[in-house]
C-alpha positions in Angstrom: 8.4 -190.4 58.7 9.4 -192.4 62.0 12.6 -193.0 60.8 13.5 -191.4 64.4 12.9 -194.9 65.0 16.0 -196.5 63.6 18.4 -193.7 64.5 21.7 -194.2 66.6 21.3 -193.9 70.2 21.5 -190.0 71.0 24.4 -189.8 72.2 26.1 -190.6 68.7 24.2 -188.0 68.2 24.6 -185.0 69.9 26.5 -182.2 68.5 25.8 -180.0 71.7 23.7 -179.6 75.0 23.5 -177.1 77.8 22.0 -177.2 80.7 20.5 -174.1 83.3 18.8 -176.6 86.2 18.6 -173.0 88.4 16.4 -171.5 85.2 14.8 -174.5 83.4 17.1 -174.5 80.3 17.5 -176.4 78.0 19.5 -175.7 74.2 19.5 -179.3 72.5 21.4 -179.0 69.3 21.4 -183.2 67.3 21.7 -184.7 64.0 18.4 -186.3 62.5 16.6 -188.6 60.9 13.1 -187.7 60.7 13.3 -184.2 59.1 14.2 -182.1 56.7 17.8 -181.4 57.5 20.3 -182.9 59.2 20.1 -181.5 62.9 18.6 -179.6 64.9 18.8 -177.3 67.6 15.4 -177.4 69.9 15.1 -175.3 73.2 13.3 -176.4 76.3 12.0 -173.1 78.8 9.4 -172.5 81.3 8.8 -169.4 79.5 7.6 -171.2 75.8 5.4 -173.7 75.3 4.4 -174.8 78.8 8.1 -175.9 79.2 8.6 -178.2 76.5 10.9 -178.8 73.3 10.5 -176.2 70.2 12.6 -177.0 67.3 14.4 -173.5 66.5 15.9 -174.2 63.8 17.8 -177.1 61.1 20.8 -176.9 59.7 22.9 -178.8 56.2 26.2 -179.4 58.4 27.6 -180.1 61.3 29.7 -177.2 61.3 26.3 -175.3 60.7 24.7 -176.6 63.5 27.5 -175.9 66.2 27.6 -172.3 65.0 23.5 -171.8 65.2 24.0 -174.0 69.1 26.2 -171.0 70.2 23.5 -168.9 68.9 20.9 -170.1 70.9 22.9 -170.8 73.7 24.2 -166.5 73.7 20.4 -166.0 72.8 18.6 -167.9 75.5 21.0 -166.7 78.0 21.1 -163.3 77.7 19.7 -160.9 80.7 16.7 -160.6 78.3 14.8 -163.4 76.5 13.4 -163.3 73.1 9.3 -161.8 73.2 9.0 -165.2 70.6 10.3 -168.3 69.6 9.1 -170.2 66.2 9.0 -173.4 66.8 9.8 -175.2 63.2 7.4 -178.3 62.2 10.4 -181.1 61.4 7.7 -183.5 59.3 4.4 -182.7 58.4 3.8 -185.2 61.2 4.4 -182.3 63.8 2.6 -180.0 61.8 -0.3 -181.8 61.7 0.2 -182.1 65.4 0.4 -178.0 66.1 4.1 -178.6 67.1 5.1 -175.2 64.7 4.4 -171.3 64.5 5.2 -169.0 66.5 5.5 -169.2 70.8 5.1 -166.6 72.7 6.7 -166.2 75.9 4.7 -166.4 79.1 4.9 -163.2 81.7 6.1 -163.6 85.0 4.1 -164.1 87.7 4.3 -161.6 90.0 
């Protein structure tokens, strides 16, 4: 369950990372050791989950992770954002902590 404590440094595990500081957006894809998959994409955006990371997809291969990362960057930089993101629990621990489920986009204050 705590395999991430023994994983390689982030720079060695990173597949791709997209950041737009003006929008507060991060789309990060990297290799993981604490999930049922080998790679995952996580998104951080102020309009979802109070700006905390949401794991949106897991992948078996690096090629799938690269393609998935590109898909999520395109989706999160489109003219309109998705109504919700599904937070995929990477393990039983995260599920127990409530790190799973549908995260709806917050309405912008006017």
